[in-house]
N, C-alpha and C positions, 0 to 999 in steps of 0.2 A: 880262335886259332885252332888248327887241327890238333886233335888229341885232347883238347880241353873238355872237362866234364860239364855237361849241361847243368847238373845239380850244383856243382861248385859255382858256376856262372850265376845261377839264380840266387844263391846265398850271398854272393858278392854284390849283386844288384840290390838285394834287400838291405844289406849293410849300408850301401850308398844312399838309399832312400831314407834310412833312419837318420843319417847325418844331415839330411835336408828336410827334416820333418816340417819345419815352418813353411817352406816353399811347397811341400807336398800338400799341406792343408789348404793353402791358397788355391792350388790347382783343383783339389777335390771340391772346394766350395764353388768354384766356377762350374764344374761338371754337375754338381747337384742342382745349382740354380738353372742351368740350361736344360737339364733333364726334366726338372719340374715344370719349366716353362713350356716345353714341347709336349710332354705327356701327362701333365697334371701331378698332383701331390699324393695320389693314392699308390702306395708301393705295390699292391697286389695287381694293379692294372698298368704299372709302369716299370718294366724290368730294368730299363736303363737307370732309373732313379734308385731302384733297389740295389743294383750292383754298385753304384757310386756310394751309397750309404754303407754297404758292407765294407768297402775299401776305407771309408772314413773311420769306421769302428776299428778296423785292423790297425789304423794309424793312431788310434787313441784320441780321435778328435772329440771334444766335448759335445754332448747332445744339443746344447743351446746353439752352438755354431751350425750344426746340421739343420735344426729347425728354422733358424733365421734364413739360411740359404734356400730352403724349400719355400718359405714365405715370400722371399724376393722373387723366386721363379714363378710362383703362382699369382703374384701381384698383391699379396697381402701387405708386403713391405716394399717401399721404394728401393730400387736398385739399378745397377748398370745393365744395359742390354748388350750381351755378348754375341758376337758372330763367330761361327765355326769356319775355319779355313784350313785347307791342307796344302802344304808345299812339298815338292819333290826335288831331289837333287842327287849329287854324286859326291862321295867322300874319297878317302884314300884308296888308291889302286882301282878306281872306278866303282867302289862299293855303293850300292843303292841306299838312299836315305829318304824316309818319309817323315815329315814334321807336321803334327796336328796341333793347331792353335785355336785359342778362343780369345777374341779381342774386341775392344770397343773403338779401335783405331787401326784400320787395315793398312794405311800408309806407313804408320810407325812399325807395325809388325813385319811387313815384308822387308823394310829397310834393315831391321835388326837381324832377321833370319839371313838375308843376303850377305850382310857384313860378317856374320859368324861363319858362313860357308867360305867366303873368300879369305878371311883371316887364317883359317885352318886348312887351307889347301884343298878346298872342295869347291863346288859350284852348283848353283840352282839349275834345275831343268824345267822343261815345260810340263804342264799338267798331263798326267798319264805317262810320263817318260819312264818311270820305274814301278808304278803301282801294280803293273801286270806281273811283277816278280814276287808279289806277296798275296797271301790268301787271308781275307777277312773271316775270322773264325773264333770259336771259343777254345781256350787252351787250359787244361788242368794238369798240373805236374805233381806226381806222387814220389815220395822219398824212396831211395834205394832200400830194398828189403820189404817193400810192399808186396803182398800176395798177388803175384802177376795173374795167375789163373782166375782167382776170384774177381779181381778188378776187371779183367778183360771180359769175363762173362757178364758182370753187372753193367759195364759201360756199353757193350754192344747191345744187350737186351734193352737198355734205356734209350738207344737210338744214336749213340756216338758214331762218328764217321770213321774213326781210326783209333787204334791203340798202338803206341810205339814204345818199345823197350830200348832205352839208350844204352850205350856201351858201359856207362858207369852204374847201371842198375836202376836209374830213375825211370819212371814210366810216365809217358805223355798221352793224355787223352784229348783227341781233337773232336770238336763238335761244330755244328753250324752255329752262327751267331744267334739265330732265333731260338734254337733249342738249348742254348748254353745254361740258362738259369734252371730250367727244369731238370736237365741231366745232372748238374751240380748238386741240386737238392736230393735227387734220387741216390746219388753216390754217398753223400754225407749221411743220409738217413739209414743207409746200409752199413755204416761204420767205416767208410772209405773217405777220409778227409784229405783233400789236396793241400799241398804246401803253397801252391800258387794257383790262382783261378782268375782268369781275366778274358775279356774280349780283346783280341789283338790283331795286328797285321803280321802274320807269320810268314817268314821268308820260305819260298818253295825250295830254294837251294841256297846254302850258305857258301860264301867265298872264303878262301884261306888267306890270312895276312901273316906276315912274319912278325917278330916281336916289335921291331921298330915301327912298322906300319900300324900294328895294333895300338901302340901307344899314341901315335898321331891321330888315329881314328877315335880313340877314347877322348882326346882333347876336343875334337870336333863335336862329338856327342854331348860332352859336358857343357860346352859353350852354348849349344842349342837348348839343352835342358834347363840351363840357368836363366834363359830369357823368360821374363814374367808372363808373356803371352803364349808360351809353348806348353802344351799339355802332355804330349807323348812324342818320343822319337823312336823310330823303328829303323833297323838296318839289316842287311843280309850278311852281316858278319857276326861271329861269336866272340864277344869281347870278354 
């Protein structure tokens, strides 16, 4: 919503993720398995796998779980073969929504996603209907009080696409998806540790919802995120 702090929003999101830790682990295990299947089990040669493992560590996932997921992906252990699917649609007040899934049953997944949309006053759209409103990129968010001049110099020297200072003092560094891991490492090695670092679908422009609309939109996002096959939900609203 207008005036809401990006920093406060991130902290709120982290808190919600902590509450759903078991479900987060399940999603991360799927991501690790698929990343290992597509790019192999070598972290140095597979940035997607490395990012997934970094997230698993941040979520305090036991290393045994991580290793088993890698082995299932590389074929060392038997496991489910997941397919990646993206759905697009509209939420409250026409808000754009992207839903990334991993599933072993496409028919089940699309039915569940469609039901969540319709139950919470949204509707699914055709492929490409809202994706153009988002940018696939790397995003690093630094806490208010971070040395803006130093961060900007380091980020731009490392090849970041943009550095944005938010109204609340948080600083956002935008990178290409391909260069994300390298730039993240360069900033951390220079003493600039982000509070959030991820490959994301970043809304080019956010739409404003009033309080009632935002509550309804949050219910839709929660319903989608709670589906077992859903990995990520993106929208062009700031909840």
